[in-house]
C-alpha positions in Angstrom: -52.6 74.4 23.6 -52.9 71.4 25.8 -50.6 69.5 23.5 -47.8 72.1 23.9 -48.2 71.9 27.7 -47.8 68.1 27.4 -44.7 68.6 25.3 -43.3 71.0 27.8 -43.6 68.5 30.6 -42.4 65.5 28.7 -38.8 66.5 29.0 -39.2 67.0 32.7 -41.0 63.7 33.0 -37.9 61.9 31.7 -36.0 63.4 34.6 -32.7 62.3 36.0 -31.7 58.7 36.3 -31.4 56.9 39.7 -27.7 57.5 39.7 -28.1 61.2 38.9 -30.7 61.4 41.7 -28.3 59.9 44.2 -25.7 62.5 43.1 -28.0 65.3 44.2 -26.9 66.4 47.7 -30.2 66.6 49.4 -31.7 63.4 48.0 -28.5 61.5 48.7 -28.6 62.6 52.4 -32.3 61.7 52.5 -31.8 58.3 50.9 -28.7 57.3 52.9 -30.2 58.2 56.2 -33.2 56.1 55.4 -30.9 53.3 54.3 -29.3 53.2 57.7 -32.5 53.5 59.6 -34.6 51.0 57.7 -32.6 47.9 58.6 -32.9 48.8 62.2 -36.7 48.9 62.0 -36.8 45.4 60.5 -34.1 44.1 62.8 -36.3 45.2 65.7 -39.5 43.7 64.2 -38.0 40.2 63.6 -36.2 40.2 66.9 -39.4 41.2 68.8 -41.4 38.6 66.9 -39.0 35.8 67.6 -38.7 36.8 71.3 -42.5 36.9 71.6 -42.7 33.4 70.2 -40.0 32.3 72.6 -41.8 33.9 75.6 -45.3 32.5 74.8 -45.1 29.8 72.1 -48.2 31.4 70.6 -48.6 32.4 66.9 -51.5 34.5 68.0 -49.4 36.5 70.4 -47.0 37.2 67.6 -50.0 38.5 65.7 -50.9 40.7 68.6 -47.3 42.0 68.7 -47.4 42.9 65.0 -50.9 44.4 65.5 -49.4 46.7 68.2 -46.5 47.6 65.8 -48.6 48.7 62.9 -52.0 49.8 64.3 -50.5 53.3 65.1 -50.1 53.7 61.3 -53.9 53.4 60.9 -54.6 55.6 64.0 -52.1 58.4 63.6 -51.1 58.7 59.9 -53.8 61.1 58.9 -53.4 63.4 61.9 -49.7 63.3 61.3 -50.2 64.2 57.7 -52.4 67.1 58.7 -49.8 68.3 61.1 -47.1 67.8 58.5 -49.0 70.2 56.1 -48.8 72.9 58.8 -45.4 72.6 60.4 -41.7 72.2 59.4 -41.5 68.6 58.1 -37.9 68.2 58.9 -38.2 69.3 62.5 -41.2 67.0 62.9 -39.2 64.0 61.7 -36.4 64.8 64.1 -38.8 65.0 67.1 -40.6 61.8 66.3 -37.4 59.8 65.6 -35.9 61.1 68.9 -38.9 59.8 70.7 -38.7 56.4 69.0 -35.0 56.2 69.7 -35.6 56.8 73.4 -38.2 54.1 73.6 -35.9 51.7 71.7 -33.1 52.5 74.1 -35.4 51.9 77.1 -36.4 48.5 75.7 -32.7 47.6 75.3 -32.0 48.4 78.9 -35.0 46.4 80.1 -34.0 43.4 78.0 -30.4 43.6 79.4 -31.9 43.5 82.9 -34.2 40.6 82.1 -37.4 42.6 82.7 -39.1 42.2 79.3 -42.5 40.4 79.5 -44.9 39.8 76.6 -46.9 42.9 77.4 -43.9 45.1 78.0 -42.8 44.0 74.5 -46.2 44.8 73.1 -46.2 48.3 74.7 -42.7 49.1 73.4 -43.6 48.0 69.9 -46.7 50.2 70.0 -44.7 53.3 71.0 -42.0 52.7 68.5 -44.7 52.0 65.8 -46.3 55.3 66.8 -43.0 57.2 66.3 -42.6 55.6 62.9 -46.2 56.2 61.9 -46.0 59.9 62.7 -42.7 60.2 60.9 -43.7 58.6 57.5 -46.2 61.2 56.1 -43.9 64.2 56.5 -40.7 62.4 55.4 -42.4 61.0 52.3 -43.9 64.4 51.5 -40.3 65.8 51.4 -39.6 64.0 48.2 -41.2 66.6 45.9 -39.3 69.3 47.8 -35.8 67.8 47.1 -36.1 66.4 43.6 -37.3 67.9 40.2 -41.0 67.5 39.4 -40.3 64.9 36.7 -38.2 62.8 39.0 -40.9 62.2 41.6 -41.9 58.7 40.3 -38.3 57.6 40.0 -37.4 59.0 43.4 -40.3 57.2 45.0 -39.3 53.9 43.4 -35.7 54.5 44.6 -37.0 55.3 48.1 -38.9 52.0 48.1 -35.6 50.2 47.2 -34.2 51.7 50.3 -37.1 50.3 52.3 -36.6 46.8 50.7 -32.9 47.0 51.4 -33.9 47.3 55.1 -36.1 44.3 54.8 -33.1 42.3 53.5 -30.4 43.4 55.8 -32.6 43.8 58.9 -33.9 40.2 59.0 -30.5 38.8 58.0 -28.9 40.8 60.9 -31.6 39.6 63.2 -30.9 36.0 62.3 -27.2 36.5 63.0 -27.8 38.4 66.3 -30.2 35.7 67.5 -27.8 32.9 66.6 -24.7 34.4 68.2 -26.0 36.8 70.8 -29.2 37.9 72.5 -32.3 40.0 71.6 -30.8 42.8 73.7 -28.2 43.4 70.9 -30.9 43.6 68.3 -32.9 46.2 70.2 -29.7 48.2 70.9 -28.6 48.3 67.3 -32.1 49.5 66.3 -31.9 52.3 68.9 -28.7 53.6 67.3 -30.2 53.7 63.8 -32.7 56.3 64.9 -29.8 58.8 64.8 -29.5 58.6 61.0 -32.8 60.5 60.1 -32.3 62.9 63.0 -28.9 64.0 61.6 -30.1 63.7 58.0 -33.0 66.1 58.5 -30.6 68.7 59.9 -28.4 68.5 56.8 -31.1 68.6 54.1 -32.0 72.0 52.5 -35.5 71.4 51.2 -37.1 74.0 49.0 -40.6 75.3 50.1 -43.4 73.3 48.6 -45.1 75.1 45.8 -48.9 75.4 45.8 -51.3 74.7 43.0 -50.9 78.2 41.7 -47.1 77.9 41.4 -45.1 76.4 38.5 -43.9 73.4 40.4 -45.3 70.0 41.4 -48.5 71.5 42.8 -49.5 72.7 39.3 -49.2 69.3 37.9 -50.9 67.7 40.9 -53.8 70.2 40.7 -54.1 69.6 36.9 -54.1 65.9 37.4 -56.9 66.2 40.0 -58.8 68.4 37.5 -58.3 66.0 34.6 -60.5 63.4 36.2 -63.5 65.7 36.1 -65.6 67.9 38.2 -65.7 65.6 41.3 -62.0 65.9 42.2 -61.8 69.6 41.1 -64.8 70.4 43.2 -63.3 68.7 46.2 -60.2 70.8 45.8 -62.1 74.0 45.3 -64.4 73.5 48.3 -61.7 72.2 50.5 -58.7 74.4 49.7 -56.5 74.2 52.8 -55.5 77.3 54.8 -52.6 77.8 57.0 -55.0 79.1 59.6 -57.2 76.0 59.4 -57.3 73.9 62.5 -55.9 70.3 62.6 -59.4 68.7 62.7 -60.5 70.8 59.7 -57.3 69.9 57.8 -58.0 66.2 58.6 -61.6 66.5 57.2 -60.4 68.3 54.2 -57.8 65.6 53.4 -60.3 62.8 53.7 -62.9 64.7 51.6 -60.3 65.4 48.8 -59.3 61.7 48.7 -62.8 60.2 48.9 -64.2 62.5 46.2 -61.4 61.7 43.9 -62.5 59.3 41.2 -59.3 57.2 41.2 -57.6 57.5 44.6 -59.9 55.3 46.7 -59.4 52.3 44.4 -55.7 52.8 44.3 -55.7 52.7 48.1 -57.7 49.5 48.1 -55.1 47.9 45.8 -52.4 49.0 48.2 -54.2 47.3 51.1 -54.5 44.1 49.2 -50.8 44.2 48.1 -49.8 43.9 51.8 -52.0 41.0 52.8 -49.8 38.1 51.8 -46.6 40.1 52.8 -47.9 40.6 56.3 -49.1 37.0 56.7 -45.6 35.8 55.7 -43.9 38.2 58.2 -46.2 37.2 61.0 -46.0 33.5 60.4 -42.2 33.3 59.8 -41.3 32.4 63.5 -44.0 29.7 63.4 -42.8 28.4 60.0 -39.2 28.3 61.2 -40.3 26.5 64.4 -42.4 23.9 62.5 -39.3 23.2 60.4 -37.3 22.7 63.6 -35.1 25.8 63.0 -36.7 28.4 65.4 -33.8 30.9 65.1 -34.1 31.2 61.3 -37.3 33.2 61.1 -35.4 36.1 59.7 -34.1 34.0 56.8 -37.6 33.3 55.5 -38.3 37.1 55.5 -34.9 37.6 53.9 -36.0 35.4 51.0 -39.1 37.5 50.5 -37.0 40.7 50.6 -34.4 39.4 48.1 -37.3 38.8 45.7 -38.5 42.3 46.4 -35.1 43.8 45.7 -34.8 41.8 42.5 -38.2 43.1 41.4 -37.2 46.7 42.1 -33.9 46.5 40.4 -35.6 45.0 37.3 -38.6 47.3 37.6 -37.7 49.4 34.6 -37.2 46.3 32.4 -40.4 44.7 33.6 -42.3 48.0 32.9 -41.0 48.0 29.3 -42.0 44.3 28.8 -45.4 44.4 30.5 -48.2 46.9 29.9 -48.8 49.0 33.0 -52.3 47.6 33.1 -50.8 44.1 33.5 -48.3 44.8 36.2 -50.8 44.7 39.1 -52.2 41.4 37.7 -48.7 39.9 37.6 -47.9 41.2 41.1 -50.9 39.6 42.7 -50.5 36.3 40.7 -46.9 36.1 41.9 -48.0 36.6 45.5 -50.5 33.9 45.3 -47.9 31.5 43.8 -45.4 32.3 46.5 -47.9 31.7 49.3 -48.7 28.3 47.9 -45.0 27.4 47.5 -44.2 28.4 51.1 -47.2 26.5 52.4 -46.1 23.3 50.6 -42.3 23.7 51.3 -41.0 20.7 53.4 -37.8 22.5 54.5 -36.2 25.9 55.1 -34.4 26.4 51.7 -37.6 25.7 49.8 -39.5 28.1 52.1 -37.0 30.8 51.2 -37.4 30.1 47.5 -41.1 30.2 47.8 -41.0 33.6 49.5 -39.2 35.1 46.5 -42.3 35.6 44.2 -44.2 37.2 47.1 -41.4 39.9 47.3 -41.3 40.3 43.5 -45.1 40.9 43.4 -44.9 43.4 46.2 -42.1 45.3 44.5 -44.0 45.6 41.2 -47.2 47.0 42.8 -45.9 49.4 45.5 -43.9 51.9 43.4 -46.6 51.9 40.8 -49.3 52.7 43.2 -47.3 55.1 45.4 -46.1 57.2 42.5 -49.7 57.3 41.2 -50.9 58.9 44.5 -47.9 61.3 44.5 -48.6 62.5 41.0 -52.4 62.8 41.4 -52.1 65.0 44.5 -51.4 68.7 44.6 -48.7 69.9 47.0 -51.0 71.3 49.6 -52.6 67.9 50.1 -49.5 65.7 49.6 -48.7 65.0 53.2 -52.3 63.9 53.8 -52.4 61.9 50.6 -49.2 60.1 51.7 -50.7 59.6 55.1 -53.6 57.8 53.5 -51.0 55.7 51.6 -49.3 54.8 54.9 -52.7 53.9 56.4 -53.4 51.6 53.4 -49.8 50.3 53.2 -49.1 49.6 56.8 -52.1 50.6 58.8 -54.3 47.6 57.8 -51.5 45.2 58.3 -52.3 44.7 62.0 -55.6 43.0 61.0 -53.8 40.7 58.6 -51.4 39.8 61.4 -54.2 38.9 63.8 -56.0 36.8 61.2 -52.8 35.0 60.2 -51.9 34.3 63.8 -55.4 33.2 64.7 -55.6 30.7 61.8 -52.1 29.4 62.6 -53.1 28.9 66.2 -56.3 27.0 65.3 -54.7 25.0 62.4 -51.1 25.7 61.4 -49.0 28.1 59.4 -49.4 26.2 56.1 -53.2 26.5 56.3 -52.9 30.2 57.1 -50.7 30.8 54.1 -53.1 28.9 51.9 -55.9 31.2 53.0 -53.8 34.2 52.0 -53.0 32.6 48.7 -56.7 32.7 48.0 -56.8 36.4 49.0 -54.0 37.2 46.5 -55.8 35.2 43.8 -59.0 37.1 44.5 -57.0 40.4 44.3 -55.9 39.5 40.8 -59.5 39.3 39.8 -60.3 42.6 41.4 -57.3 44.3 39.7 -58.4 42.9 36.3 -62.0 43.9 36.6 -61.5 47.4 38.0 -58.5 48.3 35.6 -57.0 50.5 38.3 -53.8 51.5 36.5 -55.7 52.3 33.3 -57.9 54.6 35.3 -54.8 56.3 36.8 -53.3 56.8 33.4 -56.5 58.3 32.1 -56.6 60.7 35.1 -53.2 61.9 34.2 -53.9 62.2 30.5 -54.4 65.7 29.0 -57.1 64.2 26.8 -59.6 64.5 29.6 -58.4 67.8 30.8 -60.6 70.9 30.6 -57.6 72.8 29.3 -58.1 71.2 25.9 -61.1 73.3 25.2 
């Protein structure tokens, strides 16, 4: 009986191709609106980092700026996920993006008038980061509502490609703007890109999320939670959310479900470690460019990383066929360690860009794998909160990596800081190997461990 259920879902698991996904009206609108918005975010981040270094000459203050940009993800993602499980997700995205756009517009005006100080820049980045942090859980939770159940993993990977496209185009655009114009133009272009998700959410017709009792994604998510044994099933049974539940109760229920799950906590740890070297490179890029006597080229270093990430995502399917899934995380962390060493040893800008490529490739191997695992292990009624936890792990811990990288570069230099993060990536390889995280995820999704077999 369990075998027939597996056979039934296998066809759905094949799902549409990426091209077929992008021909679906709602997913296409979702994806293209993000494709327009994402470069603006990274244009802003690089422009703000370079401006902060110009204003202060301090790598640590660049770390403080990045801390302010990403700490809202740690503080507000789970409350946003709880809210996203209760209200209209599309309307919530529109409101938060409107707020972010207004702050970005205000920063543009202050920059044009010459009133931007280091702490004004920190405050603006914190507010824009808050808008983005509150946006991400509901907007990611929309994916299962606009694509077929079997296409969730592919849609997630396609969505990450959009994110990486932003990291390529945004820094490249920032470098161009900083070479030929002023930071005001960078902030202004970012303010305009907030319009894309606002309009996109108005055009999308998302179907209602189906609960665990339905025949949609929630049934698969609930079965996956049950497959790992009584702990996760017990968490869902004792913490079943109610539309009448208060936000604090929903928050507690979400944390309880995730922490009691046998697999999710370690997946989240791996997501945290995946971002360590990436954030160190991003924080240190203005310092690296300055030390190489090309201070306006900080965006080019990040662009090298992002080109590597895009190459990894484009070749993700081929790499997955060549490498066992259990080896993909090991390969990802090994590449990040190699890249950090290469950038630390690079004597010029071109070699720094080349060294950043494997860091991006490693990131692109790990992120879709881990994100899709969380999506498929979570029932619909917990998915916004699960993806909020993903954002906390993916972006929320980055502020601390920023501060550490900036502090080390201030005491020593950027090369020493990158060497430290190379050691972190190498240690992560050991952790991934010993804990066999991906193998545990596959076991959690396997019908062999499901009570339905009996």
